[in-house]
N, C-alpha and C positions, 0 to 999 in steps of 0.2 A: 879393257872394255871400251866400246865406242857407243855413245848415245846419239841417236838421230831424231830430229823433230821436224816434221814437214809442216808447211803452212802455205797459204795462198790459194787454196781450192775454193770453189764456189759454184754458183749457177750462172751460166752465160748462154747466149744465143749462138746458133750456128754462124760461123764466120768471125766470131769474136776471138780475142786473144786473152791469154792468162799466163801469169808467171808463177811457178811454184818455187818455193825455197826449201832448202834442207839445211838446218843448222846442226853442226856436228860438235861433239865435245868428247873428251876422254883421252885416249891414247893419241899418238901423233897422227892425227887425222889426215894431214897432208900427204902421208905416205901411202894412203889407201886409194885405190880406184873407186869411183862412185858410180852408182847406177840408179836409174828410175825404172820402176816396174808399175804395172797396173793390173787391176783385177775387177772385171765386171761381174754382176750377179750371175751365178750359175756357170761361170767360166773359170778356167785356170789362170793363175797369175802369169802375165806375159811381160817379156822384156820390152822396154821402150827406148832407152838410150843409156849410154855409159861414157865416162870420161876418165882418162888416165890421171895418175896422181899429179902430173905436171900441167894437165889441161891440153897437152899437145896432141893427143889422140882422142877421137870421139867415134862412137858407133851408134847406129840408129836402126830400129826396126823398119822394115820396108813401108809399113803402114803410116809412118810419121815422117819419113824422109822428105825434106823440102819444106816441112811445116813446123817442126820442132827443132830447137837447138838446146844444147846442154853446155853449161859452163861452170866454172868454179872459181872461187876467190879464197885461196888458202890463207890469206891474212885474216880473213873473217870466218874461216872454217865453215864456209857456206857453199852449197851447190845449187845451181838454178836450172830449171827447165822452162824455157820460153816456148809457149804453145800458141801458134798462130793458125788462122783458118780452121778453127775447131769444128768438128763434125759431131753429130749425135752419137756416132759409134766410138767416140773418144770418151764417152761417159764411163767412169770407173773410179775406184779408189786407187789413188796413186801413192806408191811407196818409194821411199829413198832407201838405198842399201849401200853398204861398203864391202869392198873385196880386197883381199891381199894376194889374190891369185893372178898369175900372168895372163890367163885365158879369160879374164873378166869380160872382154869384148864379145865373147860368144853369147852372152846373155843368159847362161844357165843359172838358175836361181841357186843351185847347190854351191856355186862358187862365191856366193855372198854370205858372209858370216854375221853381219849386223844389219838390222832392219828397223825402220821407224814404224810409227803406229798408223800412218796413212792419212791422206787428206782426200776428201770427196770432190770430184769434178763432175758436174752435170751440165751437159750441153743440150739445150732444147732446140727443136727444129722450127 
């Protein structure tokens, strides 16, 4: 079992930055790829970013490329999502997830077996 707890969400203005954290515990977390997803009201959960177990490979949704970065600190069992130049359309509940699948970078939610409870990010215009 892997337990994931997100933090760092909040209310910000357009153009601001925010850093989300995902603290992981349980099985050898460092062997899992990690991803961030988001879900806005009335919409399906969508892929935001992912990072390989080593941190050497990262993947991003087109909508956040150039604005968001993902990183991990395996010594701290923590994954981060740095969000810059936030837009109102980034408003959503953000979820952290862990995957043991090699195709994790595709962003398919079915490849992620462990999920956190989510943290709300609201960007006002």
